[in-house]
C-alpha positions, -999 to +999 in steps of 0.1 A: +617+520+269+597+520+231+567+534+223+570+518+190+586+488+170+605+505+142+583+489+115+552+500+135+558+535+123+542+548+090+523+580+078+496+573+105+522+587+126+536+620+112+535+643+140+534+619+172+565+618+195+580+583+198+607+562+210+622+532+195+654+514+202+675+491+186+709+485+169+724+510+144+725+490+109+739+518+087+750+560+100+756+587+072+772+622+073+752+641+051+765+681+052+761+684+089+729+660+093+735+625+103+712+598+094+712+567+109+689+536+101+678+517+134+671+480+133+649+463+157+633+424+152+605+443+129+630+458+105+645+494+097+637+531+104+655+565+096+664+584+125+674+620+113+703+642+137+702+678+129+721+702+150+696+726+148+666+705+161+691+689+193+726+693+195+727+665+224+713+642+196+735+652+167+770+652+193+757+616+202+748+607+169+787+615+158+803+589+184+780+558+170+790+531+149+775+500+133+756+472+157+758+503+185+727+500+209+705+536+207+676+542+223+659+576+205+630+596+210+618+622+181+591+633+160+576+615+127+574+634+093+571+626+059+605+624+040+608+650+018+598+648-024+619+623-039+635+609-008+611+582-002+625+546-002+599+518-012+618+491-004+616+500+033+583+492+051+590+527+066+601+543+035+579+572+036+587+584+070+617+593+093+620+602+127+636+641+138+654+630+169+650+650+202+670+629+227+697+596+217+711+578+239+742+548+234+728+522+257+760+504+249+786+506+225+801+478+200+832+466+192+843+465+158+822+432+142+844+403+131+825+403+099+796+424+083+758+415+096+742+391+070+777+389+047+769+351+029+806+349+023+818+346+059+827+309+072+807+286+090+828+281+117+831+320+126+795+327+118+791+298+143+814+314+167+797+344+167+761+328+163+745+356+184+755+382+154+751+359+128+712+359+139+710+397+139+704+400+099+667+402+091+666+365+070+676+349+100+647+366+119+622+357+096+630+321+096+627+320+132+591+337+134+585+315+109+593+283+129+575+297+160+545+303+140+545+269+127+550+252+162+521+272+175+499+266+145+508+228+151+501+235+191+465+243+181+453+221+155+466+189+176+445+205+207+415+209+180+419+171+172+418+166+210+452+157+218+471+165+250+503+174+250+526+157+279+565+160+281+583+124+286+617+123+305+649+134+290+668+115+313+658+077+308+677+043+301+698+035+268+678+025+241+684-010+216+703+011+195+728+021+225+758+029+204+741+061+196+729+072+224+744+100+243+749+090+284+749+108+313+766+096+344+745+097+377+764+110+407+738+100+432+737+067+419+773+060+411+787+039+382+751+040+368+741+061+336+712+076+323+703+078+285+692+111+265+661+100+244+665+094+203+628+099+205+599+092+231+589+061+214+584+039+244+573+064+268+544+076+243+535+039+240+532+038+277+504+070+279+487+047+254+482+022+278+475+047+306+448+057+289+455+090+274+441+082+240+457+113+219+494+125+230+516+149+212+551+167+223+574+189+205+602+168+220+639+174+217+661+144+208+691+134+207+714+110+189+752+104+184+750+098+150+784+097+128+797+127+111+774+137+086+768+170+069+736+183+073+727+160+110+726+177+143+732+157+178+702+174+192+671+179+174+632+184+175+602+165+163+566+167+164+555+134+184+523+119+180+506+086+193+468+079+193+450+052+203+421+026+190+438+041+153+441+026+122+472+038+098+444+059+077+436+078+114+474+082+119+479+095+083+449+118+083+461+137+113+494+141+100+482+158+070+460+183+090+491+191+109+511+197+079+482+215+061+478+243+088+522+246+091+519+254+056+493+275+054+508+301+084+540+295+063+523+305+031+515+274+016+483+260+003+486+222+002+457+198-005+458+165+011+455+140+010+487+129-004+496+102-029+502+067-014+531+044-031+547+017-014+579+008-002+584-017-030+572+006-060+591+038-050+624+014-041+621-002-076+611+026-099+628+056-080+658+037-067+646+051-031+623+047-003+619+088-004+613+094-039+615+125-056+585+132-079+589+166-090+604+152-121+599+115-139+629+095-150+617+061-136+638+031-135+625+002-152+632-036-148+646-054-179+665-082-158+646-110-179+655-093-207+694-096-200+689-131-187+686-143-223+718-120-230+750-142-245+770-123-221+775-147-193+781-120-168+745-101-172+729-137-173+744-147-144+735-118-127+700-117-143+694-157-132+688-144-094+662-122-097+655-122-058+690-107-047+705-091-082+686-065-104+688-047-135+673-015-139+673+011-172+672+047-169+657+061-202+668+100-206+645+117-227+664+136-252+697+129-236+718+119-269+712+161-275+721+172-239+751+152-227+782+143-253+796+110-255+822+118-232+802+132-207+781+101-207+816+081-201+823+100-172+791+093-159+801+061-150+826+075-125+799+092-102+778+057-102+815+041-089+813+060-057+781+042-046+794+003-056+788+003-093+807-020-114+799+002-143+774+025-164+764+006-199+745+031-221+727+031-254+720+062-275+692+064-303+702+081-331+687+089-362+703+059-383+694+035-356+706+023-316+743+026-310+764+011-283+784-022-275+759-034-256+736-043-286+760-070-298+747-092-268+710-094-277+687-108-304+668-083-326+641-093-310+649-087-274+662-053-286+628-045-300+614-059-263+639-034-249+627-003-270+591-012-264+594-014-227+613+016-220+596+034-245+629+047-262+625+075-289+651+088-315+673+113-293+672+094-259+696+076-241+691+046-220+715+040-191+721+003-176+726-006-138+731-042-131+741-064-099+731-070-062+696-056-055+704-033-026+733-019-045+718-011-083+685+006-066+707+025-047+733+040-073+701+040-098+682+059-075+711+085-068+717+086-106+680+096-110+688+125-092+721+137-105+710+133-137+677+159-129+700+182-116+722+181-141+694+190-171+680+210-143+642+194-152+635+201-107+605+223-102+621+241-072+588+258-066+571+225-065+559+207-034+553+170-043+543+155-009+545+114-009+533+084+017+555+051+015+537+026+029+543-013+033+576-014+042+596-043+057+595-054+087+634-063+090+661-056+067+692-076+066+727-065+078+766-067+060+771-096+084+735-115+075+720-108+107+683-088+108+673-053+124+642-034+128+634-017+094+621+012+117+620-001+151+608-035+170+576-019+183+564-016+146+533-039+139+540-066+111+515-080+087+523-117+087+550-124+116+553-160+110+568-158+072+607-162+068+619-128+081+630-112+042+592-113+038+574-098+066+563-065+060+554-040+085+521-017+091+547+015+083+545+046+068+570+078+062+558+108+048+581+123+022+585+161+005+604+166-027+628+133-022+634+141+015+618+119+046+600+146+067+587+117+090+580+084+096+554+063+117+537+028+124+509+010+140+528-002+172+521-039+186+500-039+213+499-075+223+519-091+238+528-128+223+534-106+190+561-084+204+578-113+218+578-130+184+593-100+172+621-100+196+627-139+189+633-130+148+658-102+162+676-130+181+671-112+214+664-138+242+637-137+270+662-128+297+675-098+275+638-089+264+629-085+305+664-068+311+658-041+281+621-039+279+604-056+310+585-021+318+570-022+279+561-060+284+541-054+313+521-028+301+510-046+271+501-077+295+475-051+315+450-046+286+470-021+260+452-007+237+457-010+195+473+025+189+497+041+165+516+075+154+541+097+140+569+114+146+575+144+120+615+165+120+607+195+131+640+212+118+639+193+085+603+205+079+614+240+087+647+239+065+623+229+035+596+255+044+619+287+049+642+271+016+673+271+037+706+259+022+714+239+056+695+225+087+717+245+109+699+281+093+670+270+114+683+262+145+690+289+169+725+274+182+734+248+160+764+222+164+791+218+135+793+186+112+815+176+138+788+178+168+808+208+181+799+242+192+827+272+187+799+297+206+808+278+238+831+254+233+808+223+237+819+198+241+847+204+266+870+185+292+857+178+329+880+186+358+891+155+380+872+167+403+841+164+386+853+129+375+862+116+407+827+127+423+810+110+395+833+073+399+850+079+361+885+075+348+894+083+314+914+059+288+929+080+262+916+065+228+939+059+200+921+077+169+938+055+147 
């Protein structure tokens, strides 16, 4: 139907007869001559409909409105002097139309294409309209290039693309699985995979050596602002490898993806242990585009004559006292503002937020009366406090203090506008704990129970793992680990998690069998493709780079999914619904 896309045309085509197709972006009647900006996926070109050249085209142009679908034929000519548009790729030319066909009219639009003030619910209900704007197309064109670059890089590195099952069985984290009832096997259920983890390990046991997949995964998450129930990850697994081998492959993939998206990044990325990241930045995914480190001052607070502080400081294993120095903070924030910061940290479990100001005439703050002069001197020295600075303190349970002080660090950086938004700061966080304690005192695997532990016979809270996360600007891009390839180690991990032999066989018998038939050392990583593209395209939400996303409530306004199953469908599946009390 077309000879050219709109922006394929240039001064080189002047005098040619061309055919273009697309949507009416805008139309204008200038003294009996109608101008139409026609849009296709490549961009815009101007059509000129003059009754002297073609009465048919002019009469048809008189009927068109925005978003009508047109097919146009005409001759390319240069725009008149002073009428060029440098903002358009085709701004030096126009097409004088001889034939114009309305392929499909459009109803009045519910919103103007590209209007940023339209509510998300409306945009997602009419997602097919929302995607018509140029920026949306550019994001998905970049996503396509990134996927192709990923495949090309991994193919070059001798990886094999293999598709793993979508219908599988529930995982140990089954509460987050989407269940699919089986009509053929009545009363039984499949689960949609949260990741291809077990299958890619089985492929290593099969001798495939190097596997990858741009995999669709599913997770029935609690409602959160920027999570999707279905998401895409770059899934990689390799045999006979070390942690460094896997990280090297991931860096190569990321380098080539960023290159096709217009960025030059230079691996290897910086490395930091989990302990250093959490103790210094209050997060296992620290944003390193700005400084503001947390400083450990628990030993100084142990000498305090304040009983509350000294008692907290005595238990150095379970508690923390952290100081956060804000350079020139006393000149940036008023005392009233600094007191209001306490309201922010209280939302994340803080009992309070003390601070000291370093003014021209010395240190100020009620906290000082609890310390001897030599301890105050040590505090100033350790935190490198200078005139004009403010020093904030967080004290209490380790997990709570590190969390709210890490959040507070980012909050202050945004308040002070010290984050370089154009900077890309990659980081590998390594040496994760193998297990983490739950609120009820039980333990679960921090990554997953198939991660290789370093010291499996130690106390459970002291066991570390060969696990690694790649972080960009404070956002986790992906995570991976070296896997357990020996049956006895895997069973010890299950025992630490309280999974007895019967449950091991029931849930993981196929994996344990595979490990007992000569499984090679192996490891891998999964990189969140949606999250990666959100950062690369500088999108404000992960929903911007998913073609048909769900809302925060995991609903699709376009198709009205999820929806009610008919009684007939439920009977055939052997399912009876029990109404849940929402209270």
